[in-house]
N, C-alpha and C positions, 0 to 999 in steps of 0.2 A: 507495502499500500504505503503511496508517496505524501509524502505530507502537507499539511495544508498550510496556509499563512494566512492569516489575519491580517489585510493592512487597512490604518486610518490615514483622511486624505492629508497627500504629502509625504507616504511614506512609498516606497519604492523598493521592488526585490528582483533581484536577476536569476532568472529564471539560464539561461547562461551565459560563455562568456559575450554574448554576441546582443546576444538580449533579456531589457530590463520590462519589466511592466510597472509604472508608478498612480498610484488611486489619485485620479482629483475630485475633490467637491461637488455633487450636486444639489440641484434645489430641487428634494423630494420628498414627500413622510416617506422614511422608510421600514415604517413599520406596516408587518403580513397582518392585515387584518384579522377576525378579530381578536386576535388573545394576545399576537405579535407586541417584546419591545421593542420600544421608542432606541429606532440607528440610524445614524450621518449614510445620508444614501450618499454614491461614490460610481463615479465615470473612472473610467483607466486613459491612460497613455501608452502604447505597448512601443519600444525606441527602438534600433535593432540602428547598423555603422549609414545603412543604409534608406531607412526609411521611420516616418510618426505617424503612430496614426489612432482618433483617439477615442471612446468607444464612451456614448455617452450613457448610457444606458436611458434609465427614466430619468428623466428634469425635464426643471424649465429651464426657458430663458434667466440667464444670473452674469450679474459682472465680473464675474471670474473669467468665466470662456477667454475672452481675449490678453490675459493672460499665457492662453494653451500655442497664441499661434506664432511666440517666438520663442526657439527657434521655429520654423515653421511647418508645418503639419503639411504630409502626403494626402491624409483620408482621417474625413468628419463620418465616422456612423451614427446616422442621429435620428431622434425618433420625433419623426413627424406625425401623427396620433396618438388615442388612447385606445381603449375598450369600446367601443360602440357605437353611436349614435351622438353622445354628448363628451365633452370636454375634462376630466376633473383638477382642481390644483396640483400645482405636480408635470404639467407635462406641454409637453409643444404642440401648438398648432400646427401649418401654417405657414403664417406670414411672420409667426417668433420662433421660426426653425427657416425660414428665407436671415429674424433678423439674425441672429446665431452665427451662420455661417459666416456675413460680416464679419463681423468677433473674431472670428473662426480662425477666417480665409485659406482655409484648405484648399488645395489644389483638386480632388475629389469630394461630393460628398454621396454620400449612399442616404437615402432616403432609408429607415428603417420607423418598427413596430405602428403599419395599417397594410390595410387590404384582406386580413387575412385568414381573421374569428367573424360571421358574424352574432352579432349575439341572440342568443334562444326569445326568440317576443317579438327580435328585431324582422316588421315586414320591408323594410324600404335599405334596397339592395346597394343606394348610391355610401352609402357610410362605408362602403368595399372600395371606392376609389375614388372618392371628389377629392380627397387629403393626397392623392399623388398630384391630384389634376392642379390643382391648388395650387400646392410647392413646383412642382414644372414652374407655372406660368409665376411665378415668383421671382423664377432663377431666371431665367429667360432675363436675359444683358449684364447676368454678371459676371461672369469669365468665369466663372466653377462652370469644373463639371459635376454633373450630374447621373450619378449610374445605382436605377431602380431595375434593386434586381427582384423577379421572380423569385418567390421562395425557390430553396436551392440553386439560384443561380451564383457568380460566380464570377469574381472581380479581378484578370488578372490586369494589376496595375503596372506592365510596362505595356497593351496591347489595351482590346478589350470589356466586353461584357460575353460567360458565354452560358446560353440556357446551363439549368442540368436536364443531364439529360440520357 
């Protein structure tokens, strides 16, 4: 069994001589309801000699995102929605996700946390497509490459996207 390492915002761990993971702050209620304990929500920056990749996890827009842009990010994986037809606190919607991209200034953004699940009882299937359509519209002309992957899709950082299949 491999060891587990608990990290707090600002902590980093070397996974190998060339791969480091740094925990960064996120703006989200870290509890898992209804009986969860309060825990600080985190995102992660994975750093190698050639790449910096930010995985935001569940978060809302926050000023600390601007600090992640130096040194520059190659990729930012950003949530652009939440679960279902409405969005609770601690989540990015397409407009705030586009503002986060402006703070982070990544070379490529991968929108995540959208279009996968339709909650039981939800009849309006538009909730599956509307967030990505709005995010793509907001990113138009930004100069940042958007890699909107289908579930199981692959992003080649030196080329394009390849659907799983």
